[in-house]
N, CA, C and O atoms as CSV, one atom per row, in Angstrom:
chain,resi,resn,atom,element,x,y,z
A,1,MET,N,N,0.819,-1.177,0.000
A,1,MET,CA,C,0.000,0.000,0.000
A,1,MET,C,C,0.868,1.247,0.000
A,1,MET,O,O,2.003,1.253,0.476
A,2,THR,N,N,0.302,2.273,-0.539
A,2,THR,CA,C,1.029,3.528,-0.635
A,2,THR,C,C,0.970,4.276,0.688
A,2,THR,O,O,-0.108,4.448,1.258
A,3,LYS,N,N,2.091,4.710,1.167
A,3,LYS,CA,C,2.155,5.532,2.375
A,3,LYS,C,C,2.225,6.987,1.923
A,3,LYS,O,O,2.494,7.267,0.755
A,4,LEU,N,N,1.984,7.897,2.837
A,4,LEU,CA,C,2.122,9.313,2.499
A,4,LEU,C,C,3.567,9.526,2.096
A,4,LEU,O,O,4.476,9.325,2.902
A,5,SER,N,N,3.784,9.931,0.852
A,5,SER,CA,C,5.124,9.915,0.282
A,5,SER,C,C,6.042,11.024,0.764
A,5,SER,O,O,7.262,10.881,0.681
A,6,ARG,N,N,5.507,12.103,1.256
A,6,ARG,CA,C,6.397,13.119,1.810
A,6,ARG,C,C,5.731,13.764,3.011
A,6,ARG,O,O,4.514,13.699,3.185
A,7,GLN,N,N,6.538,14.372,3.809
A,7,GLN,CA,C,6.034,14.960,5.046
A,7,GLN,C,C,5.010,16.053,4.744
A,7,GLN,O,O,5.221,16.901,3.877
A,8,VAL,N,N,3.916,16.014,5.467
A,8,VAL,CA,C,2.887,17.038,5.273
A,8,VAL,C,C,2.972,18.050,6.409
A,8,VAL,O,O,3.366,17.704,7.523
A,9,PRO,N,N,2.611,19.275,6.136
A,9,PRO,CA,C,2.704,20.322,7.165
A,9,PRO,C,C,1.535,20.280,8.147
A,9,PRO,O,O,0.717,21.199,8.188
A,10,VAL,N,N,1.462,19.208,8.938
A,10,VAL,CA,C,0.344,19.020,9.862
A,10,VAL,C,C,0.264,20.154,10.877
A,10,VAL,O,O,-0.829,20.609,11.215
A,11,ASP,N,N,1.413,20.611,11.366
A,11,ASP,CA,C,1.398,21.717,12.335
A,11,ASP,C,C,0.740,22.957,11.740
A,11,ASP,O,O,-0.016,23.654,12.416
A,12,LYS,N,N,1.034,23.225,10.473
A,12,LYS,CA,C,0.438,24.375,9.786
A,12,LYS,C,C,-1.079,24.186,9.684
A,12,LYS,O,O,-1.843,25.131,9.880
A,13,ASP,N,N,-1.506,22.960,9.377
A,13,ASP,CA,C,-2.939,22.659,9.292
A,13,ASP,C,C,-3.618,22.895,10.634
A,13,ASP,O,O,-4.671,23.528,10.710
A,14,ARG,N,N,-3.007,22.383,11.681
A,14,ARG,CA,C,-3.603,22.497,13.021
A,14,ARG,C,C,-3.631,23.942,13.502
A,14,ARG,O,O,-4.560,24.356,14.196
A,15,LYS,N,N,-2.611,24.701,13.131
A,15,LYS,CA,C,-2.570,26.110,13.512
A,15,LYS,C,C,-3.772,26.852,12.919
A,15,LYS,O,O,-4.263,27.823,13.496
A,16,HIS,N,N,-4.235,26.378,11.757
A,16,HIS,CA,C,-5.391,26.988,11.102
A,16,HIS,C,C,-6.713,26.348,11.543
A,16,HIS,O,O,-7.774,26.708,11.034
A,17,GLY,N,N,-6.654,25.406,12.481
A,17,GLY,CA,C,-7.883,24.823,13.021
A,17,GLY,C,C,-8.250,23.454,12.494
A,17,GLY,O,O,-9.345,22.968,12.780
A,18,ALA,N,N,-7.372,22.808,11.729
A,18,ALA,CA,C,-7.670,21.465,11.223
A,18,ALA,C,C,-7.742,20.488,12.391
A,18,ALA,O,O,-6.979,20.584,13.352
A,19,GLU,N,N,-8.670,19.552,12.286
A,19,GLU,CA,C,-8.869,18.564,13.343
A,19,GLU,C,C,-8.705,17.164,12.780
A,19,GLU,O,O,-8.962,16.922,11.601
A,20,GLU,N,N,-8.270,16.238,13.640
A,20,GLU,CA,C,-8.192,14.841,13.237
A,20,GLU,C,C,-9.604,14.283,13.123
A,20,GLU,O,O,-10.541,14.773,13.755
A,21,PHE,N,N,-9.732,13.249,12.302
A,21,PHE,CA,C,-11.032,12.612,12.113
A,21,PHE,C,C,-10.878,11.120,12.362
A,21,PHE,O,O,-10.047,10.464,11.734
A,22,ARG,N,N,-11.682,10.582,13.284
A,22,ARG,CA,C,-11.574,9.178,13.682
A,22,ARG,C,C,-12.477,8.245,12.882
A,22,ARG,O,O,-12.162,7.063,12.747
A,23,GLY,N,N,-13.560,8.730,12.365
A,23,GLY,CA,C,-14.490,7.855,11.666
A,23,GLY,C,C,-15.824,7.849,12.361
A,23,GLY,O,O,-16.601,8.793,12.215
A,24,ARG,N,N,-16.106,6.821,13.103
A,24,ARG,CA,C,-17.364,6.601,13.805
A,24,ARG,C,C,-17.996,7.874,14.365
A,24,ARG,O,O,-17.666,8.301,15.472
A,25,THR,N,N,-18.882,8.462,13.619
A,25,THR,CA,C,-19.519,9.687,14.092
A,25,THR,C,C,-20.792,9.963,13.296
A,25,THR,O,O,-21.065,9.296,12.298
A,26,HIS,N,N,-21.538,10.910,13.726
A,26,HIS,CA,C,-22.789,11.303,13.079
A,26,HIS,C,C,-22.479,11.952,11.721
A,26,HIS,O,O,-21.487,12.670,11.598
A,27,PRO,N,N,-23.318,11.705,10.701
A,27,PRO,CA,C,-23.079,12.291,9.375
A,27,PRO,C,C,-22.887,13.809,9.376
A,27,PRO,O,O,-22.104,14.330,8.581
A,28,SER,N,N,-23.586,14.520,10.250
A,28,SER,CA,C,-23.411,15.979,10.273
A,28,SER,C,C,-22.002,16.345,10.751
A,28,SER,O,O,-21.451,17.359,10.323
A,29,ARG,N,N,-21.422,15.538,11.625
A,29,ARG,CA,C,-20.048,15.767,12.105
A,29,ARG,C,C,-19.053,15.518,10.973
A,29,ARG,O,O,-18.059,16.231,10.841
A,30,VAL,N,N,-19.329,14.508,10.164
A,30,VAL,CA,C,-18.481,14.209,9.005
A,30,VAL,C,C,-18.499,15.395,8.052
A,30,VAL,O,O,-17.457,15.847,7.579
A,31,GLU,N,N,-19.698,15.887,7.780
A,31,GLU,CA,C,-19.849,17.029,6.877
A,31,GLU,C,C,-19.119,18.259,7.414
A,31,GLU,O,O,-18.455,18.973,6.662
A,32,TYR,N,N,-19.247,18.500,8.717
A,32,TYR,CA,C,-18.541,19.628,9.331
A,32,TYR,C,C,-17.034,19.469,9.160
A,32,TYR,O,O,-16.352,20.413,8.763
A,33,TRP,N,N,-16.507,18.270,9.459
A,33,TRP,CA,C,-15.064,18.038,9.356
A,33,TRP,C,C,-14.586,18.281,7.922
A,33,TRP,O,O,-13.564,18.930,7.697
A,34,LEU,N,N,-15.337,17.754,6.966
A,34,LEU,CA,C,-14.954,17.898,5.565
A,34,LEU,C,C,-14.978,19.361,5.132
A,34,LEU,O,O,-14.024,19.834,4.515
A,35,GLU,N,N,-16.037,20.075,5.442
A,35,GLU,CA,C,-16.135,21.491,5.065
A,35,GLU,C,C,-15.059,22.328,5.750
A,35,GLU,O,O,-14.461,23.204,5.125
A,36,ASN,N,N,-14.813,22.064,7.019
A,36,ASN,CA,C,-13.780,22.781,7.760
A,36,ASN,C,C,-12.399,22.521,7.145
A,36,ASN,O,O,-11.605,23.445,6.966
A,37,SER,N,N,-12.129,21.271,6.832
A,37,SER,CA,C,-10.837,20.919,6.231
A,37,SER,C,C,-10.675,21.576,4.863
A,37,SER,O,O,-9.610,22.107,4.548
A,38,GLN,N,N,-11.722,21.541,4.062
A,38,GLN,CA,C,-11.656,22.169,2.741
A,38,GLN,C,C,-11.367,23.658,2.862
A,38,GLN,O,O,-10.548,24.196,2.118
A,39,TRP,N,N,-12.024,24.314,3.780
A,39,TRP,CA,C,-11.818,25.750,3.973
A,39,TRP,C,C,-10.374,26.027,4.379
A,39,TRP,O,O,-9.741,26.937,3.844
A,40,ILE,N,N,-9.854,25.247,5.320
A,40,ILE,CA,C,-8.473,25.433,5.785
A,40,ILE,C,C,-7.485,25.214,4.644
A,40,ILE,O,O,-6.568,26.012,4.453
A,41,PHE,N,N,-7.668,24.142,3.890
A,41,PHE,CA,C,-6.737,23.842,2.795
A,41,PHE,C,C,-6.832,24.897,1.696
A,41,PHE,O,O,-5.838,25.211,1.040
A,42,TYR,N,N,-8.033,25.442,1.498
A,42,TYR,CA,C,-8.202,26.522,0.523
A,42,TYR,C,C,-7.453,27.767,0.996
A,42,TYR,O,O,-6.768,28.424,0.213
A,43,GLU,N,N,-7.591,28.082,2.282
A,43,GLU,CA,C,-6.915,29.254,2.853
A,43,GLU,C,C,-5.394,29.127,2.770
A,43,GLU,O,O,-4.693,30.111,2.533
A,44,ILE,N,N,-4.898,27.923,2.963
A,44,ILE,CA,C,-3.451,27.706,2.918
A,44,ILE,C,C,-2.975,27.628,1.465
A,44,ILE,O,O,-1.773,27.694,1.206
A,45,THR,N,N,-3.882,27.493,0.541
A,45,THR,CA,C,-3.617,27.358,-0.903
A,45,THR,C,C,-2.716,26.165,-1.227
A,45,THR,O,O,-1.640,26.306,-1.807
A,46,TYR,N,N,-3.192,25.006,-0.836
A,46,TYR,CA,C,-2.501,23.760,-1.177
A,46,TYR,C,C,-2.783,23.376,-2.618
A,46,TYR,O,O,-3.825,23.716,-3.179
A,47,SER,N,N,-1.839,22.664,-3.202
A,47,SER,CA,C,-2.091,22.038,-4.497
A,47,SER,C,C,-3.044,20.868,-4.234
A,47,SER,O,O,-3.235,20.471,-3.085
A,48,LEU,N,N,-3.630,20.325,-5.278
A,48,LEU,CA,C,-4.545,19.202,-5.117
A,48,LEU,C,C,-3.832,18.017,-4.464
A,48,LEU,O,O,-4.406,17.333,-3.616
A,49,GLU,N,N,-2.589,17.778,-4.858
A,49,GLU,CA,C,-1.808,16.676,-4.282
A,49,GLU,C,C,-1.579,16.897,-2.782
A,49,GLU,O,O,-1.751,15.975,-1.985
A,50,ASP,N,N,-1.191,18.118,-2.401
A,50,ASP,CA,C,-0.973,18.423,-0.987
A,50,ASP,C,C,-2.286,18.389,-0.205
A,50,ASP,O,O,-2.313,17.970,0.952
A,51,TYR,N,N,-3.361,18.826,-0.834
A,51,TYR,CA,C,-4.688,18.798,-0.217
A,51,TYR,C,C,-5.023,17.369,0.196
A,51,TYR,O,O,-5.421,17.119,1.334
A,52,LEU,N,N,-4.861,16.440,-0.732
A,52,LEU,CA,C,-5.156,15.036,-0.470
A,52,LEU,C,C,-4.236,14.480,0.609
A,52,LEU,O,O,-4.687,13.780,1.516
A,53,ARG,N,N,-2.965,14.787,0.512
A,53,ARG,CA,C,-1.979,14.305,1.484
A,53,ARG,C,C,-2.305,14.834,2.889
A,53,ARG,O,O,-2.239,14.084,3.863
A,54,CYS,N,N,-2.648,16.094,2.990
A,54,CYS,CA,C,-2.970,16.688,4.294
A,54,CYS,C,C,-4.266,16.120,4.860
A,54,CYS,O,O,-4.351,15.830,6.053
A,55,ALA,N,N,-5.266,15.961,4.013
A,55,ALA,CA,C,-6.530,15.384,4.485
A,55,ALA,C,C,-6.293,13.971,5.010
A,55,ALA,O,O,-6.813,13.610,6.066
A,56,ALA,N,N,-5.519,13.175,4.289
A,56,ALA,CA,C,-5.224,11.804,4.734
A,56,ALA,C,C,-4.446,11.804,6.042
A,56,ALA,O,O,-4.626,10.907,6.867
A,57,SER,N,N,-3.586,12.793,6.243
A,57,SER,CA,C,-2.788,12.845,7.476
A,57,SER,C,C,-3.644,13.148,8.703
A,57,SER,O,O,-3.214,12.910,9.832
A,58,LEU,N,N,-4.846,13.667,8.491
A,58,LEU,CA,C,-5.747,13.977,9.605
A,58,LEU,C,C,-6.654,12.801,9.969
A,58,LEU,O,O,-7.378,12.856,10.963
A,59,LEU,N,N,-6.613,11.742,9.164
A,59,LEU,CA,C,-7.443,10.573,9.440
A,59,LEU,C,C,-6.745,9.671,10.452
A,59,LEU,O,O,-5.554,9.389,10.324
A,60,ILE,N,N,-7.489,9.222,11.456
A,60,ILE,CA,C,-6.931,8.305,12.450
A,60,ILE,C,C,-7.953,7.206,12.742
A,60,ILE,O,O,-9.125,7.320,12.384
A,61,ASP,N,N,-7.495,6.154,13.389
A,61,ASP,CA,C,-8.333,5.028,13.794
A,61,ASP,C,C,-9.102,4.456,12.601
A,61,ASP,O,O,-8.504,4.146,11.571
A,62,GLU,N,N,-10.429,4.313,12.734
A,62,GLU,CA,C,-11.237,3.707,11.673
A,62,GLU,C,C,-11.169,4.493,10.367
A,62,GLU,O,O,-11.171,3.906,9.285
A,63,ALA,N,N,-11.111,5.787,10.467
A,63,ALA,CA,C,-11.049,6.610,9.254
A,63,ALA,C,C,-9.760,6.333,8.488
A,63,ALA,O,O,-9.775,6.265,7.259
A,64,TYR,N,N,-8.643,6.171,9.201
A,64,TYR,CA,C,-7.367,5.877,8.539
A,64,TYR,C,C,-7.387,4.471,7.936
A,64,TYR,O,O,-6.868,4.263,6.840
A,65,ASN,N,N,-7.982,3.509,8.641
A,65,ASN,CA,C,-8.106,2.157,8.082
A,65,ASN,C,C,-8.951,2.171,6.811
A,65,ASN,O,O,-8.639,1.474,5.846
A,66,TRP,N,N,-10.024,2.965,6.813
A,66,TRP,CA,C,-10.851,3.105,5.614
A,66,TRP,C,C,-10.004,3.656,4.468
A,66,TRP,O,O,-10.084,3.166,3.342
A,67,TRP,N,N,-9.195,4.674,4.757
A,67,TRP,CA,C,-8.350,5.289,3.737
A,67,TRP,C,C,-7.350,4.279,3.173
A,67,TRP,O,O,-7.155,4.216,1.960
A,68,LEU,N,N,-6.722,3.496,4.033
A,68,LEU,CA,C,-5.771,2.477,3.577
A,68,LEU,C,C,-6.456,1.462,2.673
A,68,LEU,O,O,-5.906,1.060,1.647
A,69,THR,N,N,-7.656,1.054,3.059
A,69,THR,CA,C,-8.411,0.103,2.245
A,69,THR,C,C,-8.758,0.705,0.890
A,69,THR,O,O,-8.631,0.043,-0.140
A,70,LEU,N,N,-9.192,1.945,0.893
A,70,LEU,CA,C,-9.547,2.621,-0.351
A,70,LEU,C,C,-8.344,2.770,-1.282
A,70,LEU,O,O,-8.462,2.536,-2.485
A,71,THR,N,N,-7.199,3.154,-0.744
A,71,THR,CA,C,-6.009,3.317,-1.586
A,71,THR,C,C,-5.518,1.970,-2.100
A,71,THR,O,O,-5.029,1.882,-3.226
A,72,ALA,N,N,-5.641,0.916,-1.286
A,72,ALA,CA,C,-5.244,-0.422,-1.739
A,72,ALA,C,C,-6.183,-0.910,-2.837
A,72,ALA,O,O,-5.741,-1.545,-3.794
A,73,LEU,N,N,-7.468,-0.619,-2.706
A,73,LEU,CA,C,-8.430,-1.000,-3.737
A,73,LEU,C,C,-8.115,-0.285,-5.047
A,73,LEU,O,O,-8.150,-0.896,-6.115
A,74,LYS,N,N,-7.814,0.985,-4.968
A,74,LYS,CA,C,-7.433,1.748,-6.165
A,74,LYS,C,C,-6.181,1.140,-6.797
A,74,LYS,O,O,-6.098,0.991,-8.017
A,75,GLU,N,N,-5.218,0.796,-5.961
A,75,GLU,CA,C,-3.983,0.178,-6.440
A,75,GLU,C,C,-4.291,-1.150,-7.138
A,75,GLU,O,O,-3.713,-1.454,-8.181
A,76,PHE,N,N,-5.202,-1.938,-6.561
A,76,PHE,CA,C,-5.596,-3.211,-7.157
A,76,PHE,C,C,-6.222,-2.993,-8.532
A,76,PHE,O,O,-5.881,-3.681,-9.493
A,77,LEU,N,N,-7.136,-2.036,-8.618
A,77,LEU,CA,C,-7.832,-1.781,-9.881
A,77,LEU,C,C,-6.890,-1.293,-10.981
A,77,LEU,O,O,-7.154,-1.508,-12.164
A,78,GLU,N,N,-5.801,-0.641,-10.600
A,78,GLU,CA,C,-4.845,-0.109,-11.576
A,78,GLU,C,C,-3.665,-1.045,-11.823
A,78,GLU,O,O,-2.812,-0.757,-12.663
A,79,LEU,N,N,-3.608,-2.161,-11.101
A,79,LEU,CA,C,-2.455,-3.053,-11.174
A,79,LEU,C,C,-2.362,-3.762,-12.523
A,79,LEU,O,O,-3.327,-4.368,-12.990
A,80,THR,N,N,-1.203,-3.675,-13.128
A,80,THR,CA,C,-0.887,-4.427,-14.339
A,80,THR,C,C,0.514,-4.999,-14.190
A,80,THR,O,O,1.275,-4.597,-13.309
A,81,GLN,N,N,0.840,-5.933,-15.054
A,81,GLN,CA,C,2.157,-6.562,-14.984
A,81,GLN,C,C,3.266,-5.560,-15.255
A,81,GLN,O,O,4.265,-5.525,-14.536
A,82,GLY,N,N,3.098,-4.752,-16.279
A,82,GLY,CA,C,4.128,-3.765,-16.613
A,82,GLY,C,C,5.480,-4.410,-16.833
A,82,GLY,O,O,5.591,-5.361,-17.607
A,83,ASN,N,N,6.514,-3.908,-16.164
A,83,ASN,CA,C,7.876,-4.435,-16.310
A,83,ASN,C,C,8.182,-5.578,-15.352
A,83,ASN,O,O,9.307,-6.075,-15.329
A,84,LYS,N,N,7.209,-6.000,-14.566
A,84,LYS,CA,C,7.431,-7.065,-13.591
A,84,LYS,C,C,7.378,-8.433,-14.271
A,84,LYS,O,O,6.740,-8.600,-15.311
A,85,SER,N,N,8.052,-9.398,-13.670
A,85,SER,CA,C,7.901,-10.778,-14.135
A,85,SER,C,C,6.495,-11.235,-13.752
A,85,SER,O,O,5.834,-10.597,-12.933
A,86,VAL,N,N,6.042,-12.335,-14.340
A,86,VAL,CA,C,4.716,-12.852,-14.003
A,86,VAL,C,C,4.668,-13.209,-12.514
A,86,VAL,O,O,3.656,-12.972,-11.854
A,87,ALA,N,N,5.752,-13.775,-11.986
A,87,ALA,CA,C,5.800,-14.143,-10.564
A,87,ALA,C,C,5.700,-12.907,-9.670
A,87,ALA,O,O,4.990,-12.928,-8.665
A,88,GLU,N,N,6.403,-11.835,-10.026
A,88,GLU,CA,C,6.337,-10.593,-9.240
A,88,GLU,C,C,4.935,-9.989,-9.304
A,88,GLU,O,O,4.400,-9.529,-8.295
A,89,TYR,N,N,4.347,-9.998,-10.503
A,89,TYR,CA,C,2.987,-9.483,-10.681
A,89,TYR,C,C,2.005,-10.305,-9.843
A,89,TYR,O,O,1.127,-9.749,-9.182
A,90,GLU,N,N,2.160,-11.630,-9.875
A,90,GLU,CA,C,1.267,-12.497,-9.108
A,90,GLU,C,C,1.383,-12.214,-7.607
A,90,GLU,O,O,0.368,-12.128,-6.917
A,91,ARG,N,N,2.601,-12.071,-7.103
A,91,ARG,CA,C,2.806,-11.779,-5.676
A,91,ARG,C,C,2.090,-10.489,-5.275
A,91,ARG,O,O,1.392,-10.438,-4.262
A,92,GLU,N,N,2.276,-9.453,-6.088
A,92,GLU,CA,C,1.639,-8.166,-5.792
A,92,GLU,C,C,0.115,-8.275,-5.895
A,92,GLU,O,O,-0.614,-7.735,-5.063
A,93,PHE,N,N,-0.353,-8.981,-6.926
A,93,PHE,CA,C,-1.786,-9.178,-7.138
A,93,PHE,C,C,-2.418,-9.877,-5.936
A,93,PHE,O,O,-3.440,-9.432,-5.414
A,94,VAL,N,N,-1.804,-10.970,-5.505
A,94,VAL,CA,C,-2.328,-11.733,-4.369
A,94,VAL,C,C,-2.298,-10.886,-3.097
A,94,VAL,O,O,-3.239,-10.916,-2.304
A,95,HIS,N,N,-1.224,-10.138,-2.908
A,95,HIS,CA,C,-1.075,-9.319,-1.701
A,95,HIS,C,C,-2.192,-8.278,-1.565
A,95,HIS,O,O,-2.739,-8.104,-0.476
A,96,ILE,N,N,-2.533,-7.593,-2.643
A,96,ILE,CA,C,-3.546,-6.533,-2.515
A,96,ILE,C,C,-4.956,-6.986,-2.897
A,96,ILE,O,O,-5.908,-6.218,-2.753
A,97,SER,N,N,-5.102,-8.228,-3.385
A,97,SER,CA,C,-6.436,-8.697,-3.791
A,97,SER,C,C,-7.398,-8.818,-2.611
A,97,SER,O,O,-8.614,-8.813,-2.805
A,98,LYS,N,N,-6.871,-8.928,-1.393
A,98,LYS,CA,C,-7.758,-9.038,-0.224
A,98,LYS,C,C,-8.629,-7.796,-0.052
A,98,LYS,O,O,-9.656,-7.849,0.625
A,99,TYR,N,N,-8.232,-6.693,-0.652
A,99,TYR,CA,C,-9.008,-5.456,-0.564
A,99,TYR,C,C,-10.074,-5.363,-1.655
A,99,TYR,O,O,-10.864,-4.418,-1.682
A,100,ALA,N,N,-10.090,-6.343,-2.547
A,100,ALA,CA,C,-10.989,-6.274,-3.696
A,100,ALA,C,C,-12.045,-7.373,-3.684
A,100,ALA,O,O,-12.618,-7.683,-4.729
A,101,ARG,N,N,-12.309,-7.959,-2.541
A,101,ARG,CA,C,-13.252,-9.084,-2.458
A,101,ARG,C,C,-14.655,-8.728,-2.957
A,101,ARG,O,O,-15.355,-9.591,-3.486
A,102,GLU,N,N,-15.067,-7.488,-2.799
A,102,GLU,CA,C,-16.399,-7.102,-3.282
A,102,GLU,C,C,-16.423,-6.938,-4.795
A,102,GLU,O,O,-17.468,-7.109,-5.423
A,103,ILE,N,N,-15.284,-6.608,-5.380
A,103,ILE,CA,C,-15.210,-6.392,-6.825
A,103,ILE,C,C,-15.003,-7.708,-7.566
A,103,ILE,O,O,-15.588,-7.931,-8.626
A,104,VAL,N,N,-14.171,-8.573,-7.005
A,104,VAL,CA,C,-13.897,-9.879,-7.608
A,104,VAL,C,C,-14.148,-10.963,-6.552
A,104,VAL,O,O,-13.203,-11.526,-5.999
A,105,PRO,N,N,-15.440,-11.253,-6.275
A,105,PRO,CA,C,-15.767,-12.153,-5.171
A,105,PRO,C,C,-15.515,-13.640,-5.439
A,105,PRO,O,O,-15.370,-14.420,-4.498
A,106,THR,N,N,-15.462,-14.033,-6.706
A,106,THR,CA,C,-15.263,-15.450,-7.004
A,106,THR,C,C,-13.858,-15.695,-7.543
A,106,THR,O,O,-13.176,-14.782,-8.009
A,107,LYS,N,N,-13.455,-16.955,-7.462
A,107,LYS,CA,C,-12.135,-17.342,-7.968
A,107,LYS,C,C,-12.050,-17.068,-9.478
A,107,LYS,O,O,-11.020,-16.621,-9.981
A,108,GLU,N,N,-13.139,-17.343,-10.183
A,108,GLU,CA,C,-13.172,-17.116,-11.629
A,108,GLU,C,C,-12.967,-15.630,-11.958
A,108,GLU,O,O,-12.185,-15.293,-12.847
A,109,GLU,N,N,-13.660,-14.758,-11.249
A,109,GLU,CA,C,-13.507,-13.317,-11.485
A,109,GLU,C,C,-12.110,-12.834,-11.108
A,109,GLU,O,O,-11.565,-11.934,-11.746
A,110,MET,N,N,-11.539,-13.433,-10.076
A,110,MET,CA,C,-10.179,-13.092,-9.667
A,110,MET,C,C,-9.197,-13.476,-10.777
A,110,MET,O,O,-8.284,-12.714,-11.096
A,111,CYS,N,N,-9.388,-14.657,-11.360
A,111,CYS,CA,C,-8.516,-15.110,-12.450
A,111,CYS,C,C,-8.646,-14.207,-13.677
A,111,CYS,O,O,-7.651,-13.885,-14.327
A,112,ILE,N,N,-9.857,-13.810,-13.983
A,112,ILE,CA,C,-10.078,-12.910,-15.122
A,112,ILE,C,C,-9.374,-11.582,-14.879
A,112,ILE,O,O,-8.728,-11.042,-15.778
A,113,SER,N,N,-9.497,-11.065,-13.680
A,113,SER,CA,C,-8.836,-9.804,-13.338
A,113,SER,C,C,-7.319,-9.940,-13.445
A,113,SER,O,O,-6.648,-9.050,-13.966
A,114,PHE,N,N,-6.780,-11.056,-12.950
A,114,PHE,CA,C,-5.338,-11.305,-13.036
A,114,PHE,C,C,-4.899,-11.347,-14.497
A,114,PHE,O,O,-3.921,-10.709,-14.884
A,115,GLU,N,N,-5.635,-12.104,-15.295
A,115,GLU,CA,C,-5.298,-12.251,-16.714
A,115,GLU,C,C,-5.382,-10.910,-17.442
A,115,GLU,O,O,-4.541,-10.618,-18.292
A,116,ASN,N,N,-6.371,-10.103,-17.123
A,116,ASN,CA,C,-6.511,-8.791,-17.765
A,116,ASN,C,C,-5.325,-7.883,-17.491
A,116,ASN,O,O,-5.018,-7.006,-18.299
A,117,GLY,N,N,-4.659,-8.079,-16.367
A,117,GLY,CA,C,-3.513,-7.250,-16.010
A,117,GLY,C,C,-2.197,-7.701,-16.611
A,117,GLY,O,O,-1.196,-6.987,-16.542
A,118,LEU,N,N,-2.198,-8.891,-17.203
A,118,LEU,CA,C,-0.971,-9.392,-17.824
A,118,LEU,C,C,-0.636,-8.596,-19.079
A,118,LEU,O,O,-1.518,-8.012,-19.709
A,119,ASN,N,N,0.633,-8.578,-19.432
A,119,ASN,CA,C,1.061,-7.942,-20.679
A,119,ASN,C,C,0.444,-8.683,-21.861
A,119,ASN,O,O,0.203,-9.888,-21.787
A,120,ASP,N,N,0.190,-7.963,-22.946
A,120,ASP,CA,C,-0.480,-8.538,-24.112
A,120,ASP,C,C,0.222,-9.778,-24.645
A,120,ASP,O,O,-0.437,-10.756,-24.999
A,121,GLU,N,N,1.564,-9.750,-24.707
A,121,GLU,CA,C,2.276,-10.909,-25.263
A,121,GLU,C,C,2.087,-12.150,-24.389
A,121,GLU,O,O,2.054,-13.266,-24.908
A,122,ILE,N,N,1.966,-11.977,-23.100
A,122,ILE,CA,C,1.714,-13.110,-22.200
A,122,ILE,C,C,0.284,-13.603,-22.403
A,122,ILE,O,O,0.040,-14.809,-22.453
A,123,LYS,N,N,-0.652,-12.678,-22.517
A,123,LYS,CA,C,-2.051,-13.063,-22.753
A,123,LYS,C,C,-2.172,-13.878,-24.030
A,123,LYS,O,O,-2.907,-14.864,-24.073
A,124,MET,N,N,-1.455,-13.472,-25.066
A,124,MET,CA,C,-1.513,-14.192,-26.342
A,124,MET,C,C,-0.923,-15.591,-26.186
A,124,MET,O,O,-1.424,-16.543,-26.784
A,125,MET,N,N,0.130,-15.724,-25.394
A,125,MET,CA,C,0.770,-17.026,-25.208
A,125,MET,C,C,-0.141,-17.994,-24.460
A,125,MET,O,O,-0.154,-19.187,-24.765
A,126,ILE,N,N,-0.899,-17.502,-23.491
A,126,ILE,CA,C,-1.768,-18.411,-22.748
A,126,ILE,C,C,-3.094,-18.628,-23.467
A,126,ILE,O,O,-3.796,-19.603,-23.198
A,127,GLY,N,N,-3.436,-17.725,-24.377
A,127,GLY,CA,C,-4.630,-17.862,-25.203
A,127,GLY,C,C,-5.835,-18.351,-24.441
A,127,GLY,O,O,-6.310,-17.676,-23.527
A,128,GLY,N,N,-6.338,-19.514,-24.803
A,128,GLY,CA,C,-7.540,-20.071,-24.182
A,128,GLY,C,C,-7.247,-20.931,-22.971
A,128,GLY,O,O,-8.165,-21.504,-22.385
A,129,ALA,N,N,-5.984,-21.032,-22.585
A,129,ALA,CA,C,-5.646,-21.858,-21.424
A,129,ALA,C,C,-6.271,-21.284,-20.162
A,129,ALA,O,O,-6.425,-20.070,-20.026
A,130,GLU,N,N,-6.626,-22.166,-19.250
A,130,GLU,CA,C,-7.198,-21.709,-17.982
A,130,GLU,C,C,-6.091,-21.456,-16.987
A,130,GLU,O,O,-5.148,-22.239,-16.871
A,131,ILE,N,N,-6.215,-20.343,-16.264
A,131,ILE,CA,C,-5.228,-20.007,-15.235
A,131,ILE,C,C,-5.690,-20.603,-13.926
A,131,ILE,O,O,-5.017,-20.451,-12.907
């Protein structure tokens, strides 16, 4: 999973009134946190990348676990073999597939997803073979 790739200015966020968000709360509290955070990030004039990084840095407990799951799911959906060997691709696929159980709930759908991520020349070589 992707970690926050560079240090975020959390102290600067907090100085402007940013608050941590734990998750389990009333929907109106969620809306307040989101609107407050957006206003603070707008005032500080963050880039979109920094905005996302700072918002993620304010998530803790269940909210942070939700964020990790969401980023892993995104990573799974974008995963392709690329320059990796088939074995390396398979290891990565298996590692993050646990976050995609709702998208690929059956073994057959998991195999189709794996095959779709393979490089074209590998797909052609396996043709109609079952994985």
